[in-house]
C-alpha positions as MATLAB code, in Angstrom:
seq = 'MPLYALGLNHMTAPISVRERVAFEMDTLGTALRDLLGQPQVKEAAILSTCNRTEVYFNGTDAQPVVNWLESFHRVPKSALSPHLYTLPQEKAVPHAFRVASGLDSMVLGEPQILGQMKHAVKTAEAAGSLGLVLNRLFQRTFAVAKDVRTQTDIGTASVSMAAAAIKLAERIFPSIADERVLLIGAGEMIDLCATHFATRTPKSITVANRTLERGAQLAARVKADAITLNELPERLAQFDIIVTSTASSLPILGKGMLERAIKVRRHAPMFIVDLAVPRDVEPEAAELDDVFLYSVDDLTNLVKDNLQIRVEAVRDAEAIIATQAESFLRWLEGRAVVPMITALHGHHDALRAAELERAKRLLANGAPVEQVLDQLARGLTNKFLHAPTQALNQAGEAERAELLALFQSVYHLPDDA';
ca = [
    -195.684  -46.547  109.892;
    -198.642  -44.565  110.863;
    -201.027  -41.916  108.904;
    -201.479  -38.210  109.545;
    -203.411  -35.482  108.492;
    -202.662  -31.729  109.810;
    -203.230  -28.486  108.732;
    -205.653  -25.380  109.067;
    -208.805  -24.512  107.449;
    -211.740  -22.199  107.389;
    -213.119  -22.797  110.729;
    -209.610  -22.968  112.658;
    -207.817  -20.357  111.002;
    -208.808  -16.700  109.298;
    -207.307  -15.377  105.941;
    -204.757  -13.897  107.172;
    -203.070  -17.100  108.220;
    -204.454  -19.209  105.447;
    -202.721  -16.934  102.752;
    -199.673  -17.566  104.297;
    -199.441  -21.624  104.264;
    -201.026  -21.046  100.847;
    -199.115  -23.988   98.212;
    -198.689  -22.190   94.513;
    -200.285  -24.978   91.842;
    -196.612  -24.919   89.983;
    -194.594  -24.831   93.232;
    -196.737  -27.880   94.322;
    -194.533  -30.908   93.081;
    -191.369  -29.162   94.348;
    -192.648  -28.866   97.558;
    -194.009  -32.525   97.665;
    -190.423  -33.566   96.969;
    -188.843  -31.738   99.607;
    -191.153  -32.810  101.947;
    -190.265  -36.522  100.908;
    -187.097  -35.729  101.725;
    -187.527  -35.735  105.237;
    -186.147  -39.041  106.867;
    -189.929  -39.531  108.341;
    -191.559  -39.486  105.900;
    -192.471  -41.910  103.234;
    -195.459  -40.590  100.884;
    -197.241  -37.637  101.118;
    -199.969  -35.428   99.422;
    -201.038  -31.767  100.028;
    -204.470  -30.615   99.614;
    -204.607  -26.553   99.164;
    -207.868  -24.370   98.782;
    -209.105  -21.237   99.057;
    -210.030  -22.747  102.479;
    -207.823  -25.408  103.908;
    -204.330  -26.413  103.391;
    -203.809  -30.128  104.319;
    -200.763  -32.690  104.128;
    -201.803  -36.008  104.265;
    -198.409  -38.451  105.040;
    -197.404  -41.561  105.868;
    -194.526  -41.283  108.964;
    -193.637  -41.828  111.867;
    -193.687  -38.818  113.682;
    -196.081  -35.036  112.683;
    -193.848  -33.046  114.218;
    -191.043  -32.623  111.048;
    -194.048  -32.040  108.820;
    -195.438  -29.150  111.202;
    -191.484  -27.804  111.717;
    -191.531  -28.424  107.921;
    -194.552  -26.250  106.775;
    -193.183  -23.596  109.144;
    -190.034  -23.367  107.496;
    -190.975  -23.898  103.796;
    -193.389  -20.962  104.434;
    -191.106  -19.084  106.281;
    -193.804  -18.613  109.032;
    -193.204  -18.444  112.861;
    -194.908  -21.439  114.889;
    -195.995  -18.215  117.086;
    -198.358  -17.438  114.406;
    -199.065  -21.273  112.802;
    -199.435  -23.740  115.711;
    -202.300  -22.059  116.919;
    -204.634  -22.942  113.998;
    -203.140  -25.856  113.235;
    -204.322  -29.363  113.948;
    -202.705  -32.661  113.755;
    -205.073  -35.945  113.283;
    -203.727  -39.433  113.909;
    -204.946  -41.831  111.585;
    -208.026  -43.229  113.480;
    -209.541  -39.537  112.948;
    -207.183  -38.581  109.762;
    -209.630  -41.239  107.611;
    -212.868  -40.012  108.338;
    -211.713  -36.023  107.952;
    -210.469  -37.238  104.575;
    -213.764  -38.522  103.933;
    -215.946  -35.733  105.526;
    -213.504  -33.080  103.095;
    -213.786  -35.323   99.744;
    -217.571  -35.243  100.744;
    -218.257  -31.402  101.167;
    -219.740  -32.142  105.029;
    -215.777  -29.955  106.235;
    -216.444  -27.130  103.662;
    -217.433  -23.697  104.188;
    -220.633  -24.468  101.568;
    -221.886  -27.432  103.154;
    -222.102  -30.353  100.227;
    -220.486  -28.055   97.546;
    -219.036  -29.819   95.119;
    -215.435  -28.260   94.161;
    -213.605  -29.629   96.850;
    -213.142  -33.346   95.511;
    -212.123  -32.222   92.112;
    -209.581  -30.355   94.019;
    -208.550  -33.798   96.187;
    -208.820  -35.346   92.815;
    -206.389  -32.436   91.247;
    -203.584  -33.311   94.558;
    -203.494  -36.614   94.251;
    -202.861  -36.544   90.722;
    -200.182  -33.989   91.880;
    -198.876  -36.140   94.574;
    -198.422  -38.817   91.551;
    -196.431  -36.712   89.400;
    -193.915  -35.676   92.173;
    -193.648  -39.604   92.825;
    -194.948  -39.210   96.752;
    -197.739  -41.634   96.349;
    -197.353  -44.163   97.579;
    -199.771  -47.793   98.243;
    -201.625  -46.510  101.765;
    -202.035  -43.159  100.800;
    -203.090  -44.626   96.737;
    -205.404  -46.960   98.840;
    -206.960  -43.964  100.974;
    -207.350  -41.488   98.568;
    -209.653  -44.290   96.278;
    -211.620  -45.321   98.777;
    -211.985  -41.520   99.883;
    -213.088  -40.717   96.363;
    -215.301  -43.881   96.259;
    -217.322  -42.559   99.794;
    -217.810  -38.886   98.376;
    -219.450  -40.649   95.554;
    -221.548  -42.834   97.972;
    -222.765  -39.762   99.762;
    -223.359  -37.943   96.452;
    -225.319  -40.161   95.435;
    -226.708  -41.931   98.581;
    -227.844  -39.002  100.459;
    -229.325  -35.009   99.574;
    -226.351  -33.286  100.732;
    -225.698  -31.944   97.116;
    -229.021  -30.242   97.194;
    -229.717  -26.605   98.011;
    -226.402  -25.969   98.639;
    -225.790  -22.562   98.457;
    -222.216  -21.839   96.695;
    -219.788  -19.253   96.999;
    -221.069  -17.870   94.081;
    -224.323  -17.815   94.606;
    -223.684  -15.880   97.604;
    -221.804  -13.379   96.328;
    -225.059  -12.377   93.479;
    -226.842  -12.497   96.767;
    -224.512   -9.926   99.021;
    -223.918   -7.443   95.672;
    -228.096   -7.488   95.743;
    -228.275   -6.339   98.794;
    -226.006   -3.005   97.484;
    -227.248   -2.682   94.368;
    -231.150   -2.759   93.525;
    -230.892   -4.575   90.232;
    -227.702   -6.355   88.654;
    -229.297   -6.174   85.605;
    -227.981   -2.509   85.410;
    -224.563   -2.867   86.441;
    -221.237   -4.278   84.823;
    -219.207   -6.857   86.309;
    -215.928   -8.022   86.268;
    -214.674  -11.618   86.511;
    -210.559  -11.689   87.201;
    -209.307  -15.384   86.887;
    -210.686  -17.842   84.446;
    -210.438  -20.931   87.277;
    -213.027  -23.247   88.039;
    -214.559  -20.619   90.858;
    -214.674  -17.675   88.846;
    -216.171  -20.156   85.828;
    -219.027  -20.947   88.207;
    -219.213  -17.124   89.018;
    -219.723  -15.973   85.477;
    -222.945  -18.953   85.035;
    -224.826  -17.512   88.090;
    -223.999  -13.726   86.854;
    -225.421  -14.923   83.755;
    -228.542  -15.519   84.801;
    -228.689  -12.159   85.917;
    -228.216  -10.556   82.312;
    -226.294   -7.550   83.677;
    -225.281   -4.712   81.325;
    -222.129   -6.017   80.598;
    -219.756   -8.683   82.026;
    -215.830   -9.023   81.104;
    -213.233  -11.681   81.947;
    -209.718  -10.383   82.915;
    -207.134  -13.336   82.449;
    -203.414  -13.445   82.672;
    -203.660  -15.176   78.836;
    -206.213  -13.480   76.844;
    -207.048  -17.219   75.355;
    -208.449  -18.941   78.430;
    -210.089  -15.812   79.402;
    -211.862  -15.684   75.964;
    -212.801  -19.077   76.353;
    -214.759  -18.641   79.249;
    -215.895  -15.072   78.153;
    -217.324  -16.797   75.218;
    -219.193  -19.136   77.084;
    -221.351  -16.330   78.792;
    -221.291  -13.964   75.862;
    -218.887  -11.443   77.742;
    -216.100   -9.581   76.753;
    -212.570  -10.824   77.689;
    -209.098   -8.696   78.296;
    -205.939   -9.363   80.128;
    -204.548   -8.025   83.556;
    -202.425   -5.458   82.563;
    -205.205   -3.640   81.168;
    -206.830   -3.397   84.152;
    -205.721   -0.129   85.587;
    -206.997    1.562   83.045;
    -210.450   -0.338   82.654;
    -211.010   -0.687   86.160;
    -213.156    2.117   86.945;
    -215.575    0.851   84.299;
    -217.026   -1.707   86.266;
    -219.514   -2.267   89.152;
    -218.927   -5.579   90.575;
    -215.641   -7.196   90.721;
    -215.476  -11.008   91.468;
    -211.644  -11.891   91.567;
    -210.134  -15.650   92.026;
    -206.888  -15.869   90.526;
    -203.500  -18.200   91.850;
    -201.249  -14.897   92.087;
    -199.231  -15.329   95.272;
    -199.411  -11.274   95.207;
    -202.580   -8.998   94.981;
    -203.836   -8.193   91.355;
    -205.805   -4.926   93.048;
    -204.019   -2.278   95.319;
    -205.784    0.563   97.322;
    -204.164    2.891   95.043;
    -205.206    1.373   92.231;
    -208.634    1.079   93.172;
    -208.424    4.697   94.744;
    -208.067    5.729   91.808;
    -210.775    3.775   89.759;
    -213.397    5.711   92.416;
    -211.848    8.834   92.073;
    -212.611    8.510   87.987;
    -216.539    6.869   89.260;
    -216.919   10.170   91.171;
    -217.228    8.467   93.955;
    -219.836    5.464   92.819;
    -219.621    2.265   94.903;
    -217.619   -0.411   93.651;
    -218.564   -4.231   95.355;
    -215.607   -6.589   95.273;
    -215.510  -10.020   96.347;
    -212.047  -11.536   96.632;
    -212.368  -15.314   96.628;
    -208.821  -15.491   96.504;
    -206.005  -17.159   98.557;
    -203.958  -15.585   99.041;
    -206.108  -12.543   98.240;
    -205.812  -10.941   95.321;
    -206.954   -7.627   96.935;
    -205.096   -5.728   99.346;
    -206.983   -5.740  102.552;
    -206.466   -2.099  103.032;
    -208.603   -1.395  100.590;
    -211.818   -1.697  102.548;
    -210.781    1.479  104.220;
    -212.188    3.512  101.147;
    -215.441    4.495  101.621;
    -217.120    3.830   98.461;
    -215.650    0.327   98.017;
    -217.325   -2.550   99.559;
    -215.010   -5.286   99.929;
    -215.653   -9.100  101.066;
    -213.571  -11.810  101.388;
    -214.493  -15.867  102.101;
    -214.519  -15.820  105.675;
    -217.228  -12.344  105.364;
    -219.031  -15.084  103.258;
    -219.368  -17.555  105.716;
    -222.587  -16.363  107.370;
    -224.376  -16.380  104.168;
    -223.297  -20.140  103.057;
    -223.990  -21.327  106.624;
    -227.733  -20.331  106.044;
    -228.821  -23.985  104.477;
    -227.245  -25.926  107.193;
    -230.114  -26.879  109.380;
    -232.327  -27.472  105.764;
    -230.031  -30.740  105.249;
    -229.619  -32.046  109.004;
    -231.049  -35.356  107.958;
    -228.916  -35.619  105.136;
    -225.848  -34.734  107.530;
    -226.854  -37.078  109.525;
    -226.856  -40.234  106.753;
    -223.650  -38.897  105.056;
    -222.467  -39.248  108.239;
    -223.553  -43.078  108.883;
    -221.678  -43.677  105.416;
    -218.472  -42.392  106.742;
    -218.571  -43.912  110.157;
    -218.764  -47.641  108.385;
    -216.045  -46.917  105.207;
    -213.662  -45.373  108.117;
    -214.011  -48.350  110.116;
    -213.637  -50.478  107.132;
    -210.637  -48.999  106.072;
    -208.899  -48.696  109.366;
    -209.135  -52.049  109.621;
    -207.263  -52.741  106.455;
    -204.720  -49.664  107.806;
    -204.073  -52.129  111.013;
    -203.753  -55.343  109.068;
    -200.958  -53.780  107.135;
    -199.040  -54.075  110.917;
    -198.696  -57.344  110.773;
    -197.611  -57.526  106.984;
    -193.701  -58.159  107.936;
    -194.445  -60.670  110.291;
    -196.702  -62.601  107.930;
    -193.678  -62.456  105.153;
    -191.275  -63.271  108.041;
    -193.749  -66.195  109.018;
    -193.909  -67.534  104.850;
    -190.134  -67.134  104.658;
    -189.121  -69.337  107.488;
    -191.778  -72.259  106.583;
    -190.606  -71.806  103.108;
    -187.012  -72.620  104.227;
    -188.252  -75.663  105.793;
    -190.220  -76.892  102.851;
    -187.145  -76.339  100.650;
    -185.147  -78.762  103.063;
    -187.619  -81.421  103.108;
    -188.399  -81.340   99.522;
    -184.387  -81.482   98.773;
    -184.319  -84.649  101.653;
    -187.237  -86.379   99.456;
    -185.693  -85.969   95.906;
    -182.055  -87.503   97.646;
    -184.140  -90.572   98.592;
    -186.377  -91.004   95.121;
    -182.674  -90.747   93.388;
    -180.929  -93.332   95.971;
    -184.119  -95.709   94.916;
    -186.308  -94.963   98.192;
    -190.078  -96.148   97.275;
    -192.170  -93.482   96.703;
    -194.694  -94.252   99.641;
    -192.350  -94.490  101.610;
    -190.271  -91.262  101.005;
    -194.319  -89.115  100.624;
    -194.776  -90.472  104.277;
    -191.005  -89.426  105.375;
    -191.740  -85.791  103.915;
    -195.070  -85.905  105.325;
    -193.844  -86.533  108.609;
    -190.960  -84.135  108.567;
    -192.689  -81.127  107.640;
    -195.754  -81.749  110.267;
    -192.521  -82.574  112.659;
    -190.997  -79.184  111.749;
    -193.792  -76.898  111.620;
    -195.064  -78.283  115.475;
    -191.600  -77.428  116.628;
    -191.241  -74.131  117.384;
    -195.134  -73.964  118.868;
    -194.259  -77.144  121.100;
    -190.885  -75.696  122.354;
    -192.791  -72.836  123.253;
    -195.290  -74.705  125.369;
    -192.976  -76.914  126.802;
    -190.578  -73.964  128.185;
    -193.175  -71.424  128.926;
    -194.610  -70.683  132.395;
    -198.081  -71.003  134.328;
    -199.565  -67.739  132.909;
    -197.767  -67.766  129.700;
    -198.272  -71.888  129.093;
    -202.302  -70.444  129.799;
    -202.079  -67.193  127.178;
    -200.685  -69.685  124.356;
    -202.850  -72.404  124.912;
    -205.700  -70.192  124.155;
    -203.931  -68.812  121.319;
    -203.160  -71.940  119.382;
    -206.477  -73.291  120.153;
    -208.092  -69.936  118.147;
    -205.254  -70.230  115.641;
    -205.647  -74.238  114.683;
    -209.286  -74.250  115.741;
    -208.607  -77.335  118.400;
    -211.913  -78.621  120.196;
    -212.725  -77.384  124.057;
    -211.010  -80.068  125.555;
    -207.904  -80.112  123.758;
];
């Protein structure tokens, strides 16, 4: 079965489309099992991040998976198809390598995507949707990403989303040291943001999370306070800078809540970076005069500034990926002949078994051992050569020429044979 990758990312679809096909972590296993129920799909894994949703699968046809994606998320074809890409195996393999290496990210060289891809693989393993081909693909993918990280400078001078958020905040506030920061969520992205903001020593940092225990763990590391999401309506007006990144399927901060907070603040500006997909902040909140709301897509220009710095590193990384992709594709193409090789082994093993049984009977009847061994060898030779000899005798002139060349190559015969 061919290998495919299909999906959309920050280069092909705006956030308003990406958030409609984002998978929630607690439903990803169910989605994979549902996808595996499609008759055209043998193996599958789903990578869903703030910047991309991609389905990697081993199957006969890509279109049923496209239909499944539309149906699962209840997104009409007209809204999704203009943004989707479908990559056959010769493109899907290097694409997977590029994604894991950070070459396809909004932040060139960012390391988070590798961890996200590993999590996608673990989820697929737990759901029972990972087979030989995809398992081999992802193990090679992780090895390639490691080579790119260690053999090139692709990860140096990377401007992360967290760093970009700080740069943007510094355009609005003269000094972050005078501001109060609220971080919503406690995942990897917020953890990174907490580290970056802590270096600027703001007036205060507060972590808001659904569960207080997990939020408190992060807060303790950066000497911050911890609250629950339920406290946000009463506490929101206290904060000047808000960065949010949760896995919530519904907005956490609505326009009305922010409007009330701005009124309490007497229209002091609020800077908000929403790094979540689906979005944590209602887009309509951007209409408020004193709210400066930015999504992941708005940070694109800031994180692209480092692209030219690492042109040589990108070239080196692409060379590694091209070599490894070619190697994997050779293995993948070799999988297509496995059934024929198995059939050939079975056919010749049956011939061997028949001749061996004949030899045993001769020995039981008292035939000399040397004579039996000679007959066994001759019998095997004749039976092994019967099919190719018969094919040569029955072939037409053009077909015979092809067979002669084939046998000469397979059996390493001399040119004048």
